[in-house]
N, C-alpha and C positions, 0 to 999 in steps of 0.2 A: 430655326429657333424651336426649342422644345416647349410645347404648350402644356403638356401633362407630365407631372413627375411620375417616374416609374415606381419609386418607393416613398412612403410617407414617414413621418417622424416615429410612428410606432413600429416600423419595420427595422429601424436602425439597431436596436438592441439585439434582434435576432440575427441580423447580418454580421454584426461584430462578434457575437458569441459563437456563431458558426465558423467565422474566420479563425478565432482563437482556438476553437476545438480542432480545426485542421492543422494549425501550427503545432499544438501539443501532439497530435497524432504523428506528424512528420518527425518531430524531435525524437519521439519514442521508437518509431519504426526504423529510422535510418541511423540511429546511434546504437553502439554496442554497450549496453549497460553492464558494468562490472558488479561483482558481488555474488551473494548467495542465490538470489532468485534467478531461475532459468530464463533465457532469452525469450522463450515462447510466451511466458506470462507477461513480459513487458510488451510483447507484440499484441497480446490480448488487450492490454490497457490502451495501446495505440488504436486498436480496432474499436474499443469502447468510445474513445473521443471522436473517431471518424464517423461512427454511427450517430453520435450526438450532432455532428455537423449535418448529417442526412436528415435528422429530425427537424432541425431548423429550416432546412430547405423545403421539406415536406409541408411544414407549417406555412411558410411564405407562399408556396405554390397555391395553397387553398385559400388563405385569408387575404392575400394581396389581390385586389380587384383587377389591376392591370395585367398581372401575370396570369391570374386565373382565366380571365376572358380570352387572352391570347392563346393559351395552351388548349382551352376547351374548343376553340375553333379548329385546332389541328386534330386533337383526339382527346376524348374523355378518359382514355386509359392511362394518361399521365398521373391521374389522381389515385390516392390510396395505395400506391405501389410500395411505399416504404413503411408500411404498418408493421412489418416484421421486426423493425428496429426495437420496438417496445419489448419484444420477447428475447432479444439478444443482449442488450446492454446489461441487464440484471445479472445473468450468468457470468458474463465476462468480468464484471466488477467483483462478483462473489468469488470467482476463482483467483483473481489477483489478490484479493484480501487474504484468502486462506494461504496462498503461496507466500505472502509476506510474513505471516505470523506463525505458520506451522512448519517446522523444520523439515519434515519428510513428505510434504504435500506433493502429490502427483495425480494427474487425471487418470481416472479409471473408465472402463467401458460404460459403467452404469451412469457416469456423468453425462453421457450423450442424451439422457432423458431430459436434461435441462433444455436441450435444443429442440425438443419435440414440438412445442407450440410454434416456434419460428418456422419449422418445416411444414406445419399444417396450415400456416397462414395463407400461402398462395392458393391453396385449394379452397379455403373458406371464402376468401375475397372474390375468387372467381365465381363461386356459387351465388353470392349475394350481390355482386356488382358487375363483374366483367362479362358475364353471359347475358346481361340485360340488353334490351334494344338501346340504340344511341340516344333516343329522346328521353328514355328513362334514366340513363346515366347522367344526362345534363341536369335533370332535376336534383340529383344528389350533389352535383358539383356546385350548383348555384343557389341551393337552398339548404342551409344547415338544419333548419327545422325539419325538413324532410328526412335528413339523415338520422336525427335523434328520435324521430317518430317511428322509425323502422326498428323493431325489437332485435333483429339480427345485428344491425349496425350498433345499436345502443349496447347490446350485450358485449360486442367486440370492444367498444370503447371502455367499458368497465373492466373487462378482463385485461386489456392493455395497461391501464393505469394501476390496477391492483397488482399486476405482475411486477412492474417497476417499483411500486411502493413496498411490496413484500420482500423483494431482493435487497433493496436499499436498507430496509429495517433489519434484515438478516445480517448484512455487512456491519451495521452499527452494533448489533448484538455480539458478533464475533470480536469486534474491536473492544467492546466492554469486557468480554471474557478475557481478552488478552491483557488488558490493563489490570484486571483482578489477579491474573497470573503473575504479573510483574510485582504487584504489591505483596502477594503471598510469598514470593521468592526474594523479597527485599531488594529488588532492583531499583536504581535511581531513575525515576521517570524522565528527569531532565537530561539524562545521559543517553536515552534511547531515541534514535532518529525516527520518530513516528509522526512528526508533524505533517509531513506530506500525506501520509495515509489518513490522518484525522481530517485534514482539509478536504481530501478527495471524498471520503465516505460520508462524513457528517454533512458536508455541503450538499451532496447529491441526495441524501435522505431528506434534508430540509426542503429542497425544491420539490421532491415528490410528495411530501406532506402538504405543501401548498396546492399541488396539482389535485390531490385527493379532496382537499377542502373546496377547491374550485368546482370540482365535479359534484360534490354533495350540495354545495350552495346553489349552483345553477339548476339542479334537478329537484331539490326538496326545500332547502332553507330560504333561499332568495333574500339573503341579508344584504348583499353587496351588488353593485352594478357589474354585470358580466364583462363589460369592456375593461373595467378597472382590474378585475381578477386576472384577465388574460395579459394585460399590460404589465401588471406587477410580476407575473410569472416570467415574462420576457426579460424585464430588468433584473430580476433575481438571477436568472441564468447568466446574464452578462456579468454581473458582479461575481458570481461563482467562478466563471472562466477567467475573469481578470485577476482574481485573487490567486488562483493557481499559477497563472503566468508570472505575476509579480513575485510570488514566492520563489519560483525557479530562477528568476533574474537576480534576486537578492541572495540566493543560496546556490552556489555552484554545484553542491552535492545534493541538490534537491531531490533527485531521483534515487539517491543511494538507499539501499534497503536496510532493514533492521538487522543488527548484528546477530550472529548465529547463537551466541550464548543467551540472548534475550528471547529467542523464539520458543514456542511450545514444542517440547520433544514428544516423540511417540511413547507409548507405554514401554518402560524399561524391561529388558530381558531378566530372567531369574537372577537374583543377586548372587554374586560369587562370594565365597568366604572372605572375611576381612583380612586374615593373614595372607591369603593368596593375593589379595588386592594390594597389600603393603609391598610385596615383592614386585608386583607389576608396576606400582607407582615409583618405587625406588629405581628400578631399571629404566623407566621412562625419564625420570628426572636426570639421571646420570648421562644418558645417551642423547636425549632430545633437548635438554636444558630449557624447558618452558618458562622457568623462573626469570630468564633474561628478558621476557616480554614485560614492558613496564606496566601494562594494564591487565595482567593475567588475573582471572577470577576463578573461584571454585567451580562455577558453571562451565567456563571455557575449558578448564583442565578436565572436568568430568566428561565433556564431549570428546576430548582427545583420547581418553581412556575407555570410552564407550560404557560408562556406568552412570548411575544417577548421582546428581550433586549431593543428595542427602546421604547416600551410602558412602561417598568419598569423604564427606565432612565427618561422619561418624567414625570412619576408619582412622582418619588422622587423629581425631580426639582420643579414641579408645586404645588404639594400637601404638600410636607414636607419641601419645601424651602431650600433644600441643595442638594449637589451632592452625587453620590454613595459612594465615598470614605469618605466623611464627615459622612454619615449615618453609615457606618461600623465602623469608628473611634469612634463615639458616643457610640455605643453598646460595643465596646472593652474597652473603658475607664470605662464605667459603670460596666462591669464585673471585671475589675482590681480593682476598688474601693471596691467591695464586697470581693475579695480575700485578698486584703491588710488589710482589717479590720477584717478578720477572725482569731480569736485567734488560731485555729487549724493549720493555715498555718504560724504561727509566725516564725518558723525556716526556712521557705522556702525562698531562695534568691529572691530578686525583679526581677532579670534577668529571672528566671524560670517562675515567675508569668507573666512577660511581654510576654514570648514566648507562654505560655499556653493560653493567651488571644488573640493570633493571630498576635502580633507585631513581626516584624523581626529586627527592628532597635531600639537601645536604645535611640538614639537622637530623633527619631520620636515619640517614646513612651513618653519620658519626655516632649517633646514640646506639644503633644496632651493632655497629662494629666494636665499639668500646665495651658494650655489655657482653659480647661473645668472646672477644680476644683479650680484653683487659686494657688495651691501649688504643690511642687514636689512630686513624689510617696513616697520617703523616709520620707519626712515631714508629709505627710498624714498618713502614717503608724504609725509614732511616736505619732501623735495626737490621734489615735483611739486604740492603744494598750498599752498606758502608762497612 
């Protein structure tokens, strides 16, 4: 019969949040994500969640009395070994956020500087803890007051929390700038699959805001009970991880990334003359037929032509004397005329021809066709097939 419980009620949120973090890490690591984002950045996100699981384990090891007493009898070196996690989670989330919203993002050698604090951590913790005598280590393990009274340990705690807070704030700033970019380019925010990124980034920032408040309150303000602060952080982490998992269960495409036309493009190359662009556009429209895509936008077409959306829109307006939608509609109607007059497609319903030419609405199709040709699609077909 077990007389002493290994875990208490306050450990349950940490255990479950750690388990959910491992689940997300496995889902990301072992699945091949399709889309624009490179697989390496999905694996970075998987590592982000795996490190989150290590953080919960590290917290349990120190604050659970039963686990701490058992491990300290074996070796005090089990403690403080996962402190490097605080310096790795931030860069990983930062890189994934940038890979999500910047079209041409790729890691450079200088990005390795983000990993420098994590690389220095083993040497630092060795100097302030692991090289101490066993009886001195035990003092740090069993007395948190002894830890925070040590300026080297206290400084490390502040740097760890500030690193996570700083990176999470930077990710939120990047997301804010991205939303500003969408509004500036008149993109429909509800059409952009950024909910997963918002939940991921804003939730992580909120947790780190509370962590910083906890640190400030326990050290200077002393407004709230330290136990309440720690328990609230644990339950917040559980809620955060649960929300992410539930979102994925409700949305089969939860990991899908933002569409390429909604991403932030690099600085455009020197603009080519508009007349030259007209020839390039005409050739592309005739041979590649992008107008057959139901959801073609000026941004997506500009990406295909490797020009800025602004230049493409101005060229269509100034040189072709129509707007983008009129241009697309003209090509779609011309394609519909060919297919309606094709005897091989005699048995194909007009509604299917309409959809195959890029139209989504029957009323829009009929209106555009009659305005251009002068007769309805059905009348046009009768004229050419009878």
